VOTORLUM-93765 format. One line per field, with one value per residue (C-alpha): residue number from 1; residue in three letters; x negated, y negated, z negated. Coordinates in Angstrom, 1 decimal. Layout:
VOTORLUM-93765
n	c(NUM, ...)
res	c(ALA, ...)
c1	c(X, ...)
c2	c(Y, ...)
c3	c(Z, ...)
END
This chain:
VOTORLUM-93765
n	c(1, 2, 3, 4, 5, 6, 7, 8, 9, 10, 11, 12, 13, 14, 15, 16, 17, 18, 19, 20, 21, 22, 23, 24, 25, 26, 27, 28, 29, 30, 31, 32, 33, 34, 35, 36, 37, 38, 39, 40, 41, 42, 43, 44, 45, 46, 47, 48, 49, 50, 51, 52, 53, 54, 55, 56, 57, 58, 59, 60, 61, 62, 63, 64, 65, 66, 67, 68, 69, 70, 71, 72, 73, 74, 75, 76, 77, 78, 79, 80, 81, 82, 83, 84, 85, 86, 87, 88, 89, 90, 91, 92, 93, 94, 95, 96, 97, 98, 99, 100, 101, 102, 103, 104, 105, 106, 107, 108, 109, 110, 111, 112, 113, 114, 115, 116, 117, 118, 119, 120, 121, 122, 123, 124, 125, 126, 127, 128, 129, 130, 131, 132, 133, 134, 135, 136, 137, 138, 139, 140, 141, 142, 143, 144, 145, 146, 147, 148, 149, 150, 151, 152, 153, 154, 155, 156, 157, 158, 159, 160, 161, 162, 163, 164, 165, 166, 167, 168, 169, 170, 171, 172, 173, 174, 175, 176, 177, 178, 179, 180, 181, 182, 183, 184, 185, 186, 187, 188, 189, 190, 191, 192, 193, 194, 195, 196, 197)
res	c(MET, ASN, ASP, ASP, ASP, ARG, LEU, GLY, GLN, VAL, ILE, ILE, GLY, LEU, PHE, GLN, GLY, VAL, LEU, TYR, ARG, GLU, SER, ALA, GLU, GLN, GLN, TRP, GLN, GLY, LEU, LEU, ASP, LEU, GLN, ALA, ARG, VAL, ARG, ASP, TYR, CYS, GLY, VAL, ILE, GLY, LEU, GLU, LEU, ILE, LEU, ASP, GLU, ALA, GLU, GLY, TYR, ALA, TYR, LEU, ARG, GLN, ARG, PRO, ALA, ALA, PRO, ASP, ALA, PRO, ALA, LEU, PRO, ARG, LEU, VAL, GLN, ARG, ARG, PRO, LEU, SER, PHE, PRO, VAL, SER, LEU, ILE, LEU, VAL, LEU, LEU, ARG, LYS, LYS, LEU, ALA, GLU, PHE, ASP, ALA, LEU, SER, ALA, ASP, THR, ARG, LEU, VAL, VAL, SER, ARG, GLU, ASP, ILE, VAL, ASP, GLN, MET, ARG, LEU, PHE, LEU, PRO, ALA, THR, ALA, ASN, GLU, ALA, ARG, LEU, ILE, ASP, ARG, MET, ASP, THR, PRO, LEU, GLY, LYS, VAL, VAL, GLU, LEU, GLY, PHE, LEU, ARG, ARG, LEU, ARG, GLY, GLN, GLU, GLY, GLN, TYR, GLU, VAL, ARG, ARG, VAL, LEU, LYS, ALA, PHE, VAL, ASP, ALA, GLN, TRP, LEU, ASP, ASP, PHE, ALA, GLN, ARG, LEU, ASP, ALA, TYR, ALA, ASN, HIS, ALA, ASP, ASP, GLY, SER, LYS, GLU, ASP, ALA, GLU)
c1	c(-4.5, -6.5, -6.8, -4.2, -1.6, -2.5, -2.3, 1.2, 2.3, 0.9, 2.5, 5.9, 5.8, 5.0, 7.9, 10.2, 9.4, 6.9, 4.3, 3.4, 0.3, 2.0, 4.9, 3.0, -0.5, -1.4, -0.1, -1.8, -5.2, -4.6, -4.0, -7.2, -9.2, -7.6, -7.0, -8.7, -6.8, -3.5, -4.2, -5.1, -2.1, 0.3, -1.3, -0.4, 3.3, 3.0, 2.8, 0.2, -0.6, -0.4, -2.4, -2.9, -5.1, -5.2, -1.4, -0.9, 1.4, 1.3, 3.9, 4.2, 5.0, 5.8, 2.7, 3.2, 2.9, -0.3, 0.5, -0.7, 0.8, 4.4, 6.5, 7.2, 10.8, 11.1, 10.7, 11.1, 14.5, 15.1, 18.3, 19.7, 20.1, 23.1, 22.7, 23.0, 20.4, 18.0, 18.5, 17.8, 14.6, 13.5, 14.2, 12.4, 9.4, 9.3, 9.6, 6.8, 4.5, 5.1, 4.6, 1.3, 0.1, 0.9, 0.5, -2.3, 0.2, 1.1, 4.6, 7.4, 10.7, 13.9, 17.4, 20.6, 21.7, 18.5, 19.1, 22.8, 21.9, 19.4, 22.0, 24.7, 22.9, 23.4, 27.0, 30.3, 31.5, 34.1, 36.3, 36.1, 32.7, 33.3, 34.2, 31.0, 28.9, 30.6, 30.1, 26.4, 26.3, 26.5, 23.5, 21.5, 22.2, 21.0, 17.7, 17.2, 18.0, 15.4, 12.8, 12.1, 13.6, 13.5, 16.1, 14.5, 15.6, 17.3, 17.5, 20.8, 20.6, 16.8, 14.8, 11.1, 10.2, 8.1, 4.9, 5.5, 7.9, 4.8, 4.0, 7.5, 8.5, 5.5, 5.1, 6.5, 9.6, 10.1, 9.8, 12.2, 14.7, 14.3, 15.1, 18.2, 19.2, 18.8, 20.8, 23.5, 23.6, 23.7, 26.6, 28.5, 27.9, 29.2, 32.3, 33.0, 32.6, 35.1, 37.5, 37.2, 38.0)
c2	c(30.5, 30.7, 27.8, 29.1, 29.3, 25.7, 24.5, 26.0, 24.3, 20.9, 21.1, 22.2, 19.3, 16.9, 18.3, 17.7, 14.0, 11.6, 13.3, 11.2, 11.7, 11.2, 13.7, 16.5, 16.5, 20.1, 19.4, 16.0, 17.6, 20.3, 17.5, 15.7, 19.0, 20.2, 16.9, 17.8, 21.1, 19.4, 16.8, 19.5, 21.6, 18.7, 17.3, 20.5, 19.7, 16.0, 14.7, 12.5, 12.3, 8.9, 9.0, 6.1, 7.3, 3.9, 3.7, 7.4, 8.6, 10.6, 11.3, 12.6, 10.4, 11.3, 10.6, 8.4, 10.5, 9.9, 8.4, 11.4, 14.1, 15.4, 14.1, 16.5, 16.7, 14.6, 16.4, 13.3, 11.9, 8.2, 6.9, 3.4, 1.6, -0.5, -4.2, -4.0, -1.2, -3.1, -6.3, -4.5, -3.1, -6.6, -8.2, -5.4, -5.7, -9.4, -8.9, -6.2, -8.7, -11.4, -8.9, -7.7, -11.3, -12.3, -9.1, -6.6, -3.9, -1.4, -0.5, -2.9, -2.3, -4.1, -4.0, -3.4, -7.0, -8.5, -6.7, -7.8, -11.4, -11.5, -9.9, -12.3, -15.1, -13.1, -11.8, -13.6, -15.3, -13.4, -14.2, -10.5, -10.2, -6.6, -5.5, -7.1, -5.2, -1.9, -2.4, -2.6, 0.9, 2.6, 0.8, 1.1, 4.8, 5.1, 3.2, 5.7, 8.6, 7.3, 7.3, 3.6, 3.2, 5.7, 5.6, 5.4, 8.0, 6.7, 3.2, 2.6, 0.3, 0.2, 1.2, 1.6, 0.2, 3.0, 1.6, 3.6, 0.8, -1.2, 1.4, 1.5, -2.2, -3.8, -7.1, -5.8, -4.4, -7.7, -9.6, -7.4, -7.7, -11.5, -11.6, -9.5, -11.8, -14.9, -13.3, -12.4, -16.0, -17.4, -15.1, -16.1, -19.8, -19.3, -17.6, -20.4, -23.0, -21.1, -21.0, -24.8, -25.5)
c3	c(-7.1, -3.9, -1.4, 1.0, -1.8, -2.9, 0.7, 1.0, -2.3, -1.1, 2.3, 1.0, -1.5, 1.3, 3.4, 0.5, 0.3, -1.2, -3.5, -6.6, -8.6, -11.9, -11.3, -9.5, -10.9, -9.6, -6.1, -6.1, -7.0, -4.4, -1.8, -2.7, -2.6, 0.7, 2.4, 5.7, 6.0, 5.2, 8.0, 10.5, 9.6, 9.8, 13.0, 14.9, 14.4, 15.2, 11.6, 10.0, 6.3, 4.7, 1.4, -0.9, -3.8, -5.5, -5.7, -6.3, -3.5, -0.3, 2.4, 6.0, 8.9, 12.6, 14.6, 17.7, 20.8, 22.9, 26.3, 28.2, 25.9, 25.9, 23.1, 20.3, 18.8, 15.7, 12.4, 10.2, 10.9, 11.2, 9.7, 10.1, 6.8, 5.8, 5.4, 1.5, 1.3, 3.7, 1.7, -1.6, -0.1, 1.1, -2.3, -4.2, -1.8, -2.5, -6.2, -6.1, -4.2, -6.8, -9.7, -8.2, -7.8, -11.4, -13.4, -14.1, -14.8, -12.1, -13.2, -12.2, -14.0, -12.9, -14.2, -12.3, -13.3, -11.8, -8.5, -8.4, -9.2, -6.3, -4.0, -5.0, -3.0, 0.2, -0.2, 0.2, -2.9, -4.9, -7.9, -9.0, -10.6, -11.8, -8.3, -6.9, -9.4, -8.7, -5.0, -5.6, -7.1, -3.7, -2.1, -5.3, -5.4, -1.8, -2.6, -5.5, -3.1, -0.6, -3.4, -3.7, -7.1, -10.0, -12.8, -16.3, -18.7, -21.8, -20.4, -18.8, -15.7, -15.7, -12.6, -11.8, -8.4, -6.7, -5.1, -1.9, -1.0, 0.1, 2.8, 4.2, 3.9, 5.6, 7.3, 10.6, 8.9, 7.0, 10.3, 12.1, 9.2, 9.2, 12.9, 12.4, 9.5, 11.7, 14.5, 12.0, 10.7, 14.2, 15.1, 11.9, 12.8, 16.3, 14.9, 12.5, 15.3, 17.4, 14.5, 14.1, 17.7)
END
């Protein structure tokens, strides 16, 4: 396969989502070999390559427009996340940071029950435990669809936390979420005070 064909395969793989070393070895090697060409090609259409060789993932991100250049239309769509999905991401990011600090292993596996237990602290109390667990399936499915969790084959309710989560849920993202959570709590407190009056 010539370099142009390899370049096409790599770029198509990146347009489809996050490229992982362990699941796409040929494309990964092509990316490493043709990294400068990939950056040049994607740069023309306003995208930048984010490559983390140590963690084994790469993806494309919309490049911020230069102050003196016209803004290009967005190729990478931004979608607002629901509160449960955002909360799962925050909890998983925290768990990944703790795991990295305490373990030499690189693969964090969590169970559905662990995630539900952590979520329970932030959700309204309910007498129907089965309903609460079922309600978690939708946001968990969304986190899997976004590529931050991967279901483990043959292990029902077990997920691998994808390390790309560290790139998306960074300190700024966590800070923004904490501010929104504080505003939400203050709004809830104001509502309960009004109800009491």
